[in-house]
C-alpha positions in Angstrom: 66.8 89.5 111.0 65.3 91.5 108.1 61.6 92.2 107.6 59.6 93.8 104.8 56.2 95.1 105.9 53.7 96.3 103.3 50.7 98.6 103.9 48.2 100.7 102.0 46.1 98.0 100.3 42.3 98.1 100.4 39.1 98.3 98.4 38.9 101.0 95.7 36.5 101.8 92.9 37.6 101.5 89.3 39.4 104.7 88.3 40.5 105.3 91.9 44.0 105.4 93.4 46.0 103.7 96.1 49.5 104.1 97.5 51.3 101.0 98.7 54.3 101.2 101.1 56.9 98.6 102.0 59.2 99.3 104.9 62.4 97.3 105.4 63.9 96.9 108.9 66.5 94.9 110.6 70.3 94.4 110.2 70.5 96.0 106.8 73.8 97.0 105.3 72.4 98.2 102.0 69.4 97.6 99.7 70.0 97.0 96.0 67.0 96.6 93.6 63.5 96.6 94.9 60.3 95.5 93.2 56.6 95.0 93.4 54.9 91.8 92.4 51.3 90.8 92.4 49.3 87.6 92.3 45.7 87.4 91.3 43.5 84.4 92.3 44.3 81.4 90.2 47.2 83.1 88.5 51.0 83.1 88.8 52.8 85.9 90.6 53.8 88.5 88.1 56.3 91.4 88.2 54.7 94.8 88.3 57.6 97.2 88.6 61.3 97.4 89.6 63.6 100.2 90.8 67.3 100.2 91.2 69.2 101.8 94.1 69.9 104.7 91.8 66.3 105.2 91.0 66.0 103.6 87.5 62.5 102.2 87.1 60.8 99.7 84.8 57.2 98.6 84.5 55.0 95.8 83.2 53.2 96.9 80.1 49.9 96.4 81.8 50.6 99.1 84.4 52.8 101.5 82.4 51.5 105.1 82.6 49.2 104.3 85.6 51.6 103.1 88.3 54.7 104.7 89.7 57.4 103.0 91.8 59.6 105.0 94.0 61.8 104.6 97.1 63.2 106.6 100.0 66.6 105.2 100.6 67.0 107.1 103.9 63.9 105.4 105.2 64.5 102.0 103.6 61.0 102.3 102.2 59.5 101.4 98.8 56.3 102.8 97.4 53.8 102.1 94.6 51.5 104.8 93.5 48.6 103.2 91.6 46.3 105.5 89.6 43.4 104.7 87.2 42.9 101.4 88.8 41.1 98.7 86.9 39.3 95.5 88.2 42.1 93.5 86.6 44.6 95.1 89.0 42.9 93.1 91.8 45.5 91.0 93.5 47.7 90.5 96.5 50.7 92.8 96.1 54.1 91.8 97.4 57.3 93.8 97.8 60.7 92.3 97.1 64.1 93.6 97.9 67.7 92.4 97.4 69.3 93.3 100.7 72.9 93.1 101.7 73.4 91.7 105.2 77.1 91.9 106.2 78.9 90.3 103.3 76.1 88.5 101.5 72.9 89.7 99.7 69.6 87.9 99.9 66.1 88.3 98.4 63.4 89.2 100.9 59.6 89.3 100.5 56.9 91.0 102.3 53.7 89.3 103.6 51.5 90.8 100.9 48.7 93.4 100.9 45.4 92.9 99.2 44.2 95.3 96.6 40.6 95.0 95.4 39.3 97.1 92.6 35.5 96.9 92.4 32.4 99.0 92.2 
């Protein structure tokens, strides 16, 4: 059984910062690409940022220059550093990982963590 558990969400004022974490646990052979998604009320889930196992990252235009995705492969943990937060960043943030379990790889999702940007 593999689990992804997010933490670090909360309420922050516009211009503030938050750091999200996502820890993977269970019978993991290896972790390939990892990503953060978000879903705002009434909107579809959207891709925020991705990172390969080698550390290559990509970002949605809406967060480029403000958010930084990173990972600690030794700890099977994904991070999202969010700076200069805006009210439109308010959403539930989900981590996603492509995890190899024995001979097959599967997509796993965390339960989500709420980020609210408001004064």
